[in-house]
C-alpha positions, 0 to 999 in steps of 0.5 A: 500500500502506498503512503498516500493511501495509508494516510487517506485510510488513517484519516477516514478511520478518524471520522466518527460514526454519525459524521461524514467527510467529503472527498475534497476535505480528505484530499486537502488533508492529505495533499492529493486530488479528490479523485485519488481519495475516491480511488483509495476508497474503491481499493480499500483493503479492509472493512475496518475502513469506514468508506461509507463516511466519505461523500461528495461536496454536495452532501450526496452519495456519489454515483458509482461506475454503473451509474447508480448510487451505492445503496449499501453506503446509504444503509450504513449511514442511516444506521449511524444516525446520519439523516438524508433530506428528501433529495437524498442529501446530507446537511454538511453543516450538521454532519460534516466532520471538522477534521482531526485536531493537532494531537491526531497528526503527531500521534499518527506520524503524518504531517498536517497540511500547510 
């Protein structure tokens, strides 16, 4: 596994149950593109990585390569208490993870973004 993917997975594992992060948010924290975060989520090597907590910047579950949204991701987020509006969006003001604190970066031996 690449160092970048390892850092992405560490950050995603830090998102608490009942909260979400966006592809762009994780990308900014890791110094990569949102697309790379998406690729990392698709290649997730373990069920311990809560991939379902990463959504797009509109508060939506992203469409998959088959053109459909992931119903399993929806079910998992609902089980965690994440609410969806009538359009299938998550209110990021209410559910978006604020990101790790300074101590988290040093404990995980990852350089914080500048």
